[in-house]
N, C-alpha and C positions, 0 to 999 in steps of 0.2 A: 367646325374647328377653323380657327383663323391662324395666320402665320405672320411672324414679325421677323424683320431682317436684323441680324446682329452685326456690330461693327468691331473690327479688330483694334489693337492698340494704336496702329498708325492711321486709324480713321477709315480704312478700306472696308468695303461692304463684305461681310462674311456670310456664313451659312444661314439659311432660313431656319428659324426656330419655331416650331408649331406651338400655338397657345390654345388650350382647351376651353370650351364654354361649359364645362361640367358644373362648375360652381354656380353659375347663373341659372342653369337648368334645374339644378338641385333646389335652389331657393324658390324658383317659381313653382316647382312641384310641391314643395313643403307648404307654401302659401295656399296653393290650390286645395291641398288636402285639409288644411286648417279651416278654410272657408267652407268646404264641403261638410266637414264635421259639424260646424256651427249650424248650417242649414238643416242637417239631419237631426240635430238635437232640438231645433225649434219646431220642425215640421212633423217629427215622429209622433208626438202626442195627438196631433190632428188626424194623421193617417190611422192611428190605432182607434180613435173614437169613431171615425167614419166606418171602418170595417166592423167594429163591435156592434154598430147599430143594426147590422144585418144578421146577428146571431139569433137563431130561433129559440134558444133557451133563455132562462131568466138570469143566468150567470153572466157577469161582465168579464168575458174571457177574450183573449187574443192569442192566436188567430181564432176566428169564429168556427164553430163546429159545423156550420151549414150556411145556407143563404135563405133569408126570409124577410118579408116586409111586415112581419107581425107588429113590430114596435112602431112603425110609421102609422099603421092602422090604429094602434093603441093611442097614439098621439092625436090622430084625427077624431077619435071617438071620445076623448076625454074633454068634458065641458070645461073643466078647470084650466087645462092647458090652452085650449082653443080661445077661451075668453081672455086669458092673460096675454096670449099672442095678439089678439085683436086690439086689446087696450094698449099694448106696447107699440103696435103699428100706428094707432091713432095719436098717442102721445108723442112718438118720434116725429110724425109728420108735422104736428102743430108746433112742437118745440123747434124743429128745424126751420120752419117758415119764420117764426118769430126771430130766431137767432140770425137767419140770413138777411132779413129786412134790417135789423139793427146793425149787423155786420157790414151791409152795403153802405149805409150812411156813415158808419164809423170809418170804414176804409176810405171812402171818398173824402171825408174831412181830413183824414191823415195825409192822403196823397196830395190834395189840392190846397189845403189851408194851414196845415201844421207847421210847415217850414222847418226851422231848426228844432222845433219841439216834437218832431215826428217820432224820433226814437223813444222819447219819454211816453208819448201817446201809445205807441205800439207795445211798450212794456206794460202799461196799465191794462191794455186790452188783452194781454196774454196772462194776466195774473191768475185767472181760474185754473190754468195748467199747473202753476207753481203751488197753489194752495191745495192741501189735501181735500178731497171731496167730502170726507166725513165732517170737516169743519164747516164747509158750506152747508151741509145738511143740517147740522146743529143750529147754525145761524138762522136758517129758514124755518126750522122748527120753533125757535124762539119768536120769530116774526108772527107765526100763527097765533101764539099765545098772547102777543102784545097788540096785534091789530086784527080787525074783523075781516080776515082774508080767508077764502075757502081753501081747502086742502088741494083741490085740483088746480087752482090758480097758482098756488105756491109750487106745486109739482112741475107745472109748465115753466115757471120762472126759473126753478132750479136746473131743469134740463137745458133751458135756453142759455143759462150762465155757463155751463160746462161746454156747450157747443160753440159759444161765441168766439173764442180764440181761433178756432179752425175756420170759421167763416170769414173773419177779419183777415187772416193770413192768406186764404185762397183768393178772396176778391181783391186784396191789395196787389197781389202778384199779377192779376189780370189788368187792373187799372194802370199799372206802370207801363203797359204797352199801348195805352190810348193816348193819342196826340191831343194835348190840351187846346191846340189851335182850332180843332173841330168844335169844341165847346164854345170858344170865344166867337167863332164865326156864327154859331147859332144864336148866341146872345146879342150879337151885333144886329141880327135880323129881327130882334124883338122878343125872342123866347126868354122866359123866366128860367131861373136856376133849376126849379123842380121839373119844368118841361124839358130842359136840356138833359137832366138826369134820366127822365123817362123815355125820351125819344132818341137820344144820341148815345148816352153812356151805357144804359142797360142793354140795348141791342148789341153793342160792341163787346161787352163783357159777359154776355149771356152764358157762354160755356163755363166761365169761371164761377158765375153765380149758381148755375145748376150743379156744378161739381161741389161747391161749398154746401149747398142744400143737401145733397146726397151724403156727404161726409158727416154733416151735422146729424142727419138721421141715424147713421151707423153708430155714432157716439152715444146718442140718446137711447137707442134701442138696447145697447149693451150695458147701460148704467145699472149699478147695484146700490150704491150708497145713498143716492138721493131718494130713490124709490123705497129703500128699506126704511128710511126715517119718515117719509112724508106720505106714502101711499096708505089709504084707508081701506076699510072693508068694501069688497066689490070692485076695488080699483088696484088690483095686483098686477104688476108687470111680469113678463115671462121670466126674467132672471130671478125675481123673488119667488115666483111659483116653483121654479126648479130648486132653489135653495130650500124652500119649505118641504118639498117632496123628498129631497135627499136626506133630511133629518130623520125620516122614518123608513124609507125604502131606497133601494138602489138597484134599478133594473135598466136594461138597455134602452128603455124609452127615453131616458135622459140623453143617451148617445144619439138617438134618432132626432130629437129636438135640436140638439147641438149641431148635428149634420145639416139640418135645414137652415139654421142660422149661418153656418159656414158657407153654404151654397149661396145664400142671399147676399152675404157680405162680399164674397168673391165676385158675383155678378155686378154688384154696385161698384166695386173697386175697378172692374174692367171698364165700366161706363165712364168713371172719372178719368181713368187713364186714357180712354179714347177721346174725351173732351179736351182736357188741358194737361193731363199728366199728374200723377200722384206727387211728384216732387214739388210742384208749384203749390199744391194744396197743403202739403206737409211742411212748407217752408215757414217756420215760426221762429 
């Protein structure tokens, strides 16, 4: 509670009138409750899925009737799910590497050479975020029919396309903290532009590049639309395998697989936050 002094008609200092902070505290409390409700709404489904994965019965119930690792063993023993998980890992790693390499040179060109056209270049690099993935998938599917390109190559291209905006954004944020004078000094000593990038720029932005690589892997691993249109027999990603399984059955094994993915994404997210911070990578 604060106090204010009142003045009489003749300007003399009068009695001290207390002023309450009740309204400000009420607003802060209401805002806190509102934000808390939003977080509960967003995180409650994740918590329910994780707890449901430990249910020993075949019913998807919450709270679970007991505690069991039955469905995690079911996941490990299922050749279909394990093969799809391995393929998703392989595809995510390859697509993330391709997107990170392209994103590194794109970000370097935007920061060092684009000048006034930098905003336009960044907008073009971020187009895959604004274009629905289903349209990208259809376009790549037409590419397969028009050109002699293998399905796996087009699948990698599609995943690299949807990962590219995140790599460009993350690496651009790291490059902005690199002093261009260091590059000029290296070139003055006779180093070529590529050697400067390899021996000067990349070591300085290594945390940002690694974070962009991890974030691109997460985006690729969770993709549905690209894989749904372009994956062929024997090359099914984990999200598509889950989607196909749920058309016929619905057991807590899906919750167990989802919990494994959640754990993996949380760990990778913590690594990114430790390296450069999620805000920099997400700044698009």
